[in-house]
C-alpha positions in Angstrom: -12.3 -15.6 -29.7 -15.0 -14.2 -29.9 -15.4 -13.0 -33.5 -18.6 -10.9 -32.3 -18.9 -7.1 -32.3 -20.5 -6.1 -29.0 -23.8 -5.1 -30.4 -24.0 -8.8 -31.5 -23.5 -10.1 -28.1 -26.3 -8.0 -26.3 -28.4 -9.3 -28.9 -26.8 -12.8 -28.7 -28.3 -12.1 -24.4 -31.0 -10.6 -25.2 -32.6 -12.7 -27.9 -31.5 -15.7 -25.6 -33.3 -14.5 -22.0 -36.5 -13.7 -24.5 -36.5 -17.7 -25.8 -36.3 -19.0 -23.1 -39.3 -16.8 -22.1 -41.6 -18.0 -25.4 -40.4 -15.2 -27.0 -37.4 -13.7 -29.4 -35.7 -10.4 -30.1 -36.7 -10.7 -33.7 -40.5 -9.9 -32.6 -39.4 -6.7 -31.4 -39.7 -4.1 -34.3 -40.3 -1.2 -32.0 -37.2 1.0 -32.7 -37.6 3.0 -28.8 -38.7 -0.8 -27.5 -35.1 -2.5 -29.3 -33.2 0.5 -28.1 -34.2 0.6 -24.3 -34.2 -3.0 -24.1 -30.1 -3.4 -25.5 -29.5 -0.1 -23.6 -30.4 -2.4 -20.1 -28.7 -5.6 -21.6 -25.5 -3.1 -21.6 -26.1 -2.6 -17.5 -26.9 -5.5 -17.2 -23.2 -6.7 -18.9 -20.8 -4.0 -17.6 -22.0 -4.5 -14.6 -20.9 -8.0 -15.1 -17.9 -7.1 -15.9 -16.8 -4.6 -13.7 -18.0 -6.9 -10.8 -15.6 -9.4 -12.2 -13.1 -7.7 -12.8 -13.4 -5.8 -9.2 -13.1 -9.5 -7.6 -10.2 -10.2 -9.7 -8.2 -7.6 -7.9 -8.8 -8.2 -4.3 -8.1 -11.6 -4.7 -4.8 -10.7 -6.3 -4.1 -7.6 -3.9 -5.0 -10.1 -1.1 -2.7 -12.9 -2.2 0.3 -10.2 -2.3 0.0 -8.0 0.6 -0.3 -11.2 2.7 
C-alpha cells in the first residue's frame, strides 16, 4: 500500500504534469498559485475516483440484476 499522504500524492501528480511540460513543482513559490494548482488536481483526482467507483458499481449491479 502507498504510504504517501493525500497531499503528497497530489503534489506528485502535479509535479509529473509539470515535468512533462518542462517545468517542475519546485519552480512555483507563490502560495496562492500552489494552492490553486493543488485544488485543481484534487478535483481531477476526486472526479476520477468517483467516476471509477460509479463504473464499478454499474458493472456489479448489471451482473447481479441480470
